[in-house]
DOBAKE-889949 format. One record per residue: residue number from 1; chain; z, x, y of N, C-alpha, C, O in turn. Coordinates in Angstrom, 2 decimals, padded with zeros to 5 digits. Each point is the difference from the previous one (the first is absolute). Layout:
<seq->NUM | mol->A | n.up->Z | n.east->X | n.north->Y | ca.up->Z | ca.east->X | ca.north->Y | c.up->Z | c.east->X | c.north->Y | o.up->Z | o.east->X | o.north->Y>;
...
// end
This chain:
<seq->1 | mol->A | n.up->084.23 | n.east->114.00 | n.north->098.18 | ca.up->000.92 | ca.east->-000.93 | ca.north->-000.64 | c.up->000.36 | c.east->-001.10 | c.north->001.01 | o.up->000.27 | o.east->000.28 | o.north->001.16>;
<seq->2 | mol->A | n.up->-000.29 | n.east->-001.51 | n.north->-001.62 | ca.up->000.28 | ca.east->-001.10 | ca.north->000.92 | c.up->001.50 | c.east->-000.28 | c.north->000.12 | o.up->000.82 | o.east->000.58 | o.north->-000.72>;
<seq->3 | mol->A | n.up->-000.49 | n.east->-001.46 | n.north->001.62 | ca.up->001.39 | ca.east->-000.32 | ca.north->000.31 | c.up->000.77 | c.east->-000.45 | c.north->-001.25 | o.up->001.10 | o.east->000.50 | o.north->-000.27>;
<seq->4 | mol->A | n.up->-001.67 | n.east->-001.44 | n.north->-000.48 | ca.up->000.70 | ca.east->-000.52 | ca.north->-001.17 | c.up->000.21 | c.east->001.07 | c.north->-001.06 | o.up->001.05 | o.east->000.03 | o.north->-000.64>;
<seq->5 | mol->A | n.up->-002.03 | n.east->000.84 | n.north->000.44 | ca.up->000.15 | ca.east->001.07 | ca.north->-000.99 | c.up->001.15 | c.east->000.93 | c.north->000.38 | o.up->000.74 | o.east->000.46 | o.north->-000.88>;
<seq->6 | mol->A | n.up->-000.59 | n.east->-000.17 | n.north->002.17 | ca.up->001.13 | ca.east->000.82 | ca.north->000.46 | c.up->001.33 | c.east->-000.69 | c.north->-000.30 | o.up->000.93 | o.east->000.65 | o.north->-000.47>;
<seq->7 | mol->A | n.up->-000.85 | n.east->-001.93 | n.north->000.74 | ca.up->001.22 | ca.east->-000.77 | ca.north->-000.28 | c.up->000.29 | c.east->000.01 | c.north->-001.50 | o.up->001.14 | o.east->000.22 | o.north->-000.41>;
<seq->8 | mol->A | n.up->-002.16 | n.east->-000.46 | n.north->-000.38 | ca.up->000.15 | ca.east->-000.10 | ca.north->-001.45 | c.up->000.52 | c.east->001.31 | c.north->-000.62 | o.up->000.79 | o.east->-000.02 | o.north->-000.95>;
<seq->9 | mol->A | n.up->-001.24 | n.east->001.14 | n.north->001.49 | ca.up->000.39 | ca.east->001.30 | ca.north->-000.54 | c.up->001.33 | c.east->000.52 | c.north->000.57 | o.up->000.56 | o.east->000.96 | o.north->-000.52>;
<seq->10 | mol->A | n.up->-000.08 | n.east->-001.59 | n.north->001.56 | ca.up->001.21 | ca.east->000.47 | ca.north->000.67 | c.up->001.26 | c.east->-000.29 | c.north->-000.82 | o.up->000.13 | o.east->-001.08 | o.north->-000.58>;
<seq->11 | mol->A | n.up->000.78 | n.east->002.02 | n.north->000.54 | ca.up->001.29 | ca.east->-000.22 | ca.north->-000.66 | c.up->001.02 | c.east->-000.56 | c.north->001.00 | o.up->001.03 | o.east->-000.55 | o.north->-000.40>;
<seq->12 | mol->A | n.up->-001.31 | n.east->000.70 | n.north->001.69 | ca.up->000.94 | ca.east->-000.41 | ca.north->001.04 | c.up->-000.23 | c.east->-001.44 | c.north->000.48 | o.up->000.89 | o.east->-000.60 | o.north->000.61>;
<seq->13 | mol->A | n.up->-002.06 | n.east->000.06 | n.north->-000.89 | ca.up->-000.35 | ca.east->-001.35 | ca.north->000.46 | c.up->-000.31 | c.east->-000.85 | c.north->-001.21 | o.up->-000.83 | o.east->000.38 | o.north->-000.83>;
<seq->14 | mol->A | n.up->001.50 | n.east->-001.52 | n.north->000.71 | ca.up->-000.23 | ca.east->-000.87 | ca.north->-001.15 | c.up->-000.76 | c.east->-001.24 | c.north->000.44 | o.up->000.40 | o.east->-000.71 | o.north->000.93>;
<seq->15 | mol->A | n.up->-001.51 | n.east->000.46 | n.north->-001.62 | ca.up->-000.80 | ca.east->-001.20 | ca.north->000.24 | c.up->000.59 | c.east->-001.13 | c.north->-000.83 | o.up->-000.13 | o.east->-000.01 | o.north->-001.22>;
<seq->16 | mol->A | n.up->000.78 | n.east->-000.93 | n.north->001.88 | ca.up->000.71 | ca.east->-001.09 | ca.north->-000.68 | c.up->-000.98 | c.east->-001.08 | c.north->-000.45 | o.up->-000.01 | o.east->-000.39 | o.north->-001.17>;
<seq->17 | mol->A | n.up->-000.81 | n.east->-000.10 | n.north->002.09 | ca.up->-000.96 | ca.east->-001.05 | ca.north->-000.35 | c.up->-001.08 | c.east->-000.08 | c.north->001.08 | o.up->000.10 | o.east->000.62 | o.north->001.05>;
<seq->18 | mol->A | n.up->-001.11 | n.east->-001.41 | n.north->-001.34 | ca.up->-001.10 | ca.east->-000.23 | ca.north->000.94 | c.up->-000.17 | c.east->-001.50 | c.north->000.20 | o.up->-000.04 | o.east->-000.77 | o.north->-000.96>;
<seq->19 | mol->A | n.up->-000.04 | n.east->000.37 | n.north->002.21 | ca.up->-000.21 | ca.east->-001.41 | ca.north->000.33 | c.up->-001.42 | c.east->-000.17 | c.north->000.51 | o.up->-000.42 | o.east->000.67 | o.north->000.95>;
<seq->20 | mol->A | n.up->-000.33 | n.east->-001.56 | n.north->-001.60 | ca.up->-001.36 | ca.east->-000.29 | ca.north->000.44 | c.up->-000.09 | c.east->-001.50 | c.north->000.31 | o.up->000.97 | o.east->-000.73 | o.north->-000.17>;
<seq->21 | mol->A | n.up->-002.13 | n.east->000.29 | n.north->000.61 | ca.up->-000.16 | ca.east->-001.41 | ca.north->000.34 | c.up->000.22 | c.east->-000.90 | c.north->-001.21 | o.up->000.56 | o.east->-001.09 | o.north->000.12>;
<seq->22 | mol->A | n.up->-000.99 | n.east->001.55 | n.north->-001.28 | ca.up->000.07 | ca.east->-000.85 | ca.north->-001.19 | c.up->001.33 | c.east->000.06 | c.north->-000.74 | o.up->000.45 | o.east->-001.00 | o.north->-000.56>;
<seq->23 | mol->A | n.up->000.19 | n.east->002.19 | n.north->000.55 | ca.up->001.20 | ca.east->000.12 | ca.north->-000.83 | c.up->000.85 | c.east->001.21 | c.north->000.38 | o.up->-000.32 | o.east->000.72 | o.north->000.95>;
<seq->24 | mol->A | n.up->001.39 | n.east->-000.53 | n.north->-001.70 | ca.up->000.87 | ca.east->001.17 | ca.north->000.15 | c.up->-000.10 | c.east->000.81 | c.north->-001.28 | o.up->000.23 | o.east->-000.52 | o.north->-001.09>;
<seq->25 | mol->A | n.up->-000.58 | n.east->001.78 | n.north->001.21 | ca.up->-000.09 | ca.east->000.90 | ca.north->-001.14 | c.up->001.28 | c.east->000.82 | c.north->-000.07 | o.up->000.22 | o.east->000.88 | o.north->000.82>;
<seq->26 | mol->A | n.up->000.63 | n.east->-001.18 | n.north->-001.79 | ca.up->001.25 | ca.east->000.74 | ca.north->-000.13 | c.up->-000.19 | c.east->001.33 | c.north->-000.71 | o.up->000.81 | o.east->000.91 | o.north->000.17>;
<seq->27 | mol->A | n.up->-001.87 | n.east->-000.79 | n.north->-000.94 | ca.up->-000.28 | ca.east->001.26 | ca.north->-000.69 | c.up->-000.50 | c.east->001.02 | c.north->001.00 | o.up->-000.93 | o.east->-000.26 | o.north->000.76>;
<seq->28 | mol->A | n.up->001.54 | n.east->001.43 | n.north->-000.76 | ca.up->-000.44 | ca.east->001.01 | ca.north->000.95 | c.up->-001.05 | c.east->000.93 | c.north->-000.57 | o.up->-000.47 | o.east->000.89 | o.north->000.72>;
<seq->29 | mol->A | n.up->000.07 | n.east->-001.06 | n.north->-001.98 | ca.up->-000.99 | ca.east->000.89 | ca.north->-000.60 | c.up->-001.35 | c.east->-000.65 | c.north->-000.24 | o.up->-001.03 | o.east->000.68 | o.north->000.05>;
<seq->30 | mol->A | n.up->001.00 | n.east->-001.98 | n.north->-000.30 | ca.up->-001.23 | ca.east->-000.65 | ca.north->-000.44 | c.up->-000.87 | c.east->-000.52 | c.north->001.14 | o.up->-001.19 | o.east->-000.26 | o.north->-000.20>;
<seq->31 | mol->A | n.up->001.74 | n.east->000.10 | n.north->001.36 | ca.up->-000.73 | ca.east->-000.63 | ca.north->001.10 | c.up->-000.30 | c.east->001.02 | c.north->001.09 | o.up->000.90 | o.east->000.69 | o.north->000.48>;
<seq->32 | mol->A | n.up->-002.15 | n.east->-000.60 | n.north->-000.08 | ca.up->-000.38 | ca.east->000.87 | ca.north->001.11 | c.up->-000.16 | c.east->-000.89 | c.north->001.24 | o.up->-000.87 | o.east->-000.87 | o.north->000.02>;
<seq->33 | mol->A | n.up->001.68 | n.east->001.08 | n.north->000.99 | ca.up->-000.07 | ca.east->-000.84 | ca.north->001.19 | c.up->-001.35 | c.east->000.12 | c.north->000.71 | o.up->-000.67 | o.east->001.03 | o.north->-000.08>;
<seq->34 | mol->A | n.up->000.30 | n.east->-002.08 | n.north->000.78 | ca.up->-001.19 | ca.east->000.01 | ca.north->000.84 | c.up->000.43 | c.east->-000.05 | c.north->001.46 | o.up->001.19 | o.east->-000.08 | o.north->000.29>;
<seq->35 | mol->A | n.up->-002.15 | n.east->000.12 | n.north->000.62 | ca.up->000.31 | ca.east->000.18 | ca.north->001.42 | c.up->000.95 | c.east->-001.03 | c.north->000.59 | o.up->000.82 | o.east->000.34 | o.north->000.85>;
<seq->36 | mol->A | n.up->-000.89 | n.east->-001.58 | n.north->-001.28 | ca.up->000.83 | ca.east->-001.04 | ca.north->000.61 | c.up->001.30 | c.east->-000.26 | c.north->-000.74 | o.up->000.76 | o.east->-000.88 | o.north->000.38>;
<seq->37 | mol->A | n.up->-000.50 | n.east->001.64 | n.north->-001.44 | ca.up->001.25 | ca.east->-000.15 | ca.north->-000.74 | c.up->001.16 | c.east->000.63 | c.north->000.77 | o.up->-000.19 | o.east->000.89 | o.north->000.83>;
<seq->38 | mol->A | n.up->001.38 | n.east->-001.38 | n.north->-001.13 | ca.up->001.23 | ca.east->000.56 | ca.north->000.58 | c.up->000.73 | c.east->000.74 | c.north->-001.10 | o.up->000.31 | o.east->-000.58 | o.north->-001.05>;
<seq->39 | mol->A | n.up->-000.02 | n.east->001.86 | n.north->001.28 | ca.up->000.78 | ca.east->000.77 | ca.north->-000.96 | c.up->001.47 | c.east->-000.10 | c.north->000.36 | o.up->000.37 | o.east->000.12 | o.north->001.16>;
<seq->40 | mol->A | n.up->000.46 | n.east->-000.34 | n.north->-002.16 | ca.up->001.44 | ca.east->000.01 | ca.north->000.19 | c.up->000.49 | c.east->001.32 | c.north->-000.58 | o.up->-000.13 | o.east->000.25 | o.north->-001.20>;
<seq->41 | mol->A | n.up->000.68 | n.east->000.60 | n.north->002.07 | ca.up->000.40 | ca.east->001.34 | ca.north->-000.38 | c.up->001.49 | c.east->000.20 | c.north->000.20 | o.up->000.62 | o.east->-000.64 | o.north->000.85>;
<seq->42 | mol->A | n.up->-000.06 | n.east->001.54 | n.north->-001.63 | ca.up->001.40 | ca.east->000.39 | ca.north->000.14 | c.up->000.02 | c.east->001.46 | c.north->000.40 | o.up->-000.44 | o.east->000.87 | o.north->-000.75>;
<seq->43 | mol->A | n.up->000.97 | n.east->-000.59 | n.north->001.96 | ca.up->000.03 | ca.east->001.36 | ca.north->000.52 | c.up->001.38 | c.east->000.27 | c.north->000.59 | o.up->000.47 | o.east->-000.76 | o.north->000.85>;
<seq->44 | mol->A | n.up->000.18 | n.east->001.81 | n.north->-001.29 | ca.up->001.28 | ca.east->000.38 | ca.north->000.60 | c.up->-000.27 | c.east->000.60 | c.north->001.38 | o.up->-001.05 | o.east->000.60 | o.north->000.23>;
<seq->45 | mol->A | n.up->001.99 | n.east->-000.78 | n.north->000.68 | ca.up->-000.17 | ca.east->000.49 | ca.north->001.37 | c.up->-000.33 | c.east->001.49 | c.north->000.03 | o.up->-000.81 | o.east->000.44 | o.north->000.82>;
<seq->46 | mol->A | n.up->001.42 | n.east->000.33 | n.north->-001.71 | ca.up->-000.24 | ca.east->001.45 | ca.north->000.00 | c.up->-001.44 | c.east->000.35 | c.north->-000.41 | o.up->-000.46 | o.east->001.12 | o.north->000.25>;
<seq->47 | mol->A | n.up->-000.25 | n.east->-002.06 | n.north->-000.86 | ca.up->-001.38 | ca.east->000.24 | ca.north->-000.43 | c.up->-001.03 | c.east->-000.72 | c.north->000.85 | o.up->-001.19 | o.east->000.01 | o.north->-000.32>;
<seq->48 | mol->A | n.up->001.62 | n.east->-000.64 | n.north->001.39 | ca.up->-000.92 | ca.east->-000.79 | ca.north->000.81 | c.up->-001.11 | c.east->000.84 | c.north->000.60 | o.up->-001.09 | o.east->-000.51 | o.north->000.27>;
<seq->49 | mol->A | n.up->001.33 | n.east->001.80 | n.north->-000.05 | ca.up->-001.04 | ca.east->000.87 | ca.north->000.55 | c.up->-001.18 | c.east->000.15 | c.north->-000.97 | o.up->-001.13 | o.east->000.23 | o.north->000.43>;
<seq->50 | mol->A | n.up->001.39 | n.east->-000.36 | n.north->-001.73 | ca.up->-001.07 | ca.east->000.09 | ca.north->-000.99 | c.up->-000.94 | c.east->-001.19 | c.north->000.14 | o.up->-001.22 | o.east->000.16 | o.north->000.02>;
<seq->51 | mol->A | n.up->001.79 | n.east->-001.37 | n.north->000.07 | ca.up->-000.80 | ca.east->-001.20 | ca.north->000.20 | c.up->-000.76 | c.east->000.07 | c.north->001.33 | o.up->-001.16 | o.east->-000.38 | o.north->000.07>;
<seq->52 | mol->A | n.up->001.82 | n.east->000.86 | n.north->000.96 | ca.up->-000.64 | ca.east->000.13 | ca.north->001.31 | c.up->-001.22 | c.east->000.93 | c.north->-000.09 | o.up->-001.03 | o.east->-000.28 | o.north->000.61>;
<seq->53 | mol->A | n.up->001.15 | n.east->001.38 | n.north->-001.36 | ca.up->-001.14 | ca.east->000.90 | ca.north->-000.17 | c.up->-001.14 | c.east->-000.69 | c.north->-000.74 | o.up->-001.16 | o.east->000.15 | o.north->000.39>;
<seq->54 | mol->A | n.up->001.47 | n.east->-000.90 | n.north->-001.45 | ca.up->-001.04 | ca.east->-000.73 | ca.north->-000.72 | c.up->-000.74 | c.east->-000.97 | c.north->000.92 | o.up->-001.23 | o.east->-000.11 | o.north->-000.03>;
<seq->55 | mol->A | n.up->002.00 | n.east->-000.59 | n.north->000.85 | ca.up->-000.60 | ca.east->-000.97 | ca.north->000.93 | c.up->-000.89 | c.east->000.71 | c.north->001.01 | o.up->-001.11 | o.east->-000.44 | o.north->000.28>;
<seq->56 | mol->A | n.up->001.61 | n.east->001.54 | n.north->000.27 | ca.up->-000.78 | ca.east->000.74 | ca.north->001.00 | c.up->-001.26 | c.east->000.61 | c.north->-000.60 | o.up->-001.04 | o.east->000.05 | o.north->000.66>;
<seq->57 | mol->A | n.up->001.12 | n.east->000.41 | n.north->-001.90 | ca.up->-001.17 | ca.east->000.58 | ca.north->-000.67 | c.up->-001.02 | c.east->-001.05 | c.north->-000.38 | o.up->-001.19 | o.east->000.30 | o.north->-000.13>;
<seq->58 | mol->A | n.up->001.65 | n.east->-001.55 | n.north->-000.04 | ca.up->-000.87 | ca.east->-001.09 | ca.north->-000.41 | c.up->-000.87 | c.east->-000.43 | c.north->001.16 | o.up->-000.81 | o.east->-000.91 | o.north->-000.14>;
// end
């Protein structure tokens, strides 16, 4: 499972939007980010270890 799929399935991390060179995708379900996109995520401090694990596993 890739990084984005982990984020998408997580209940603790919310994918707010994706910023790419061409545009901003506000929909968190319809757009699959690519390597150069920037993900805007919402993570509570108590859940930051979950995001850290996803990053380390990626």
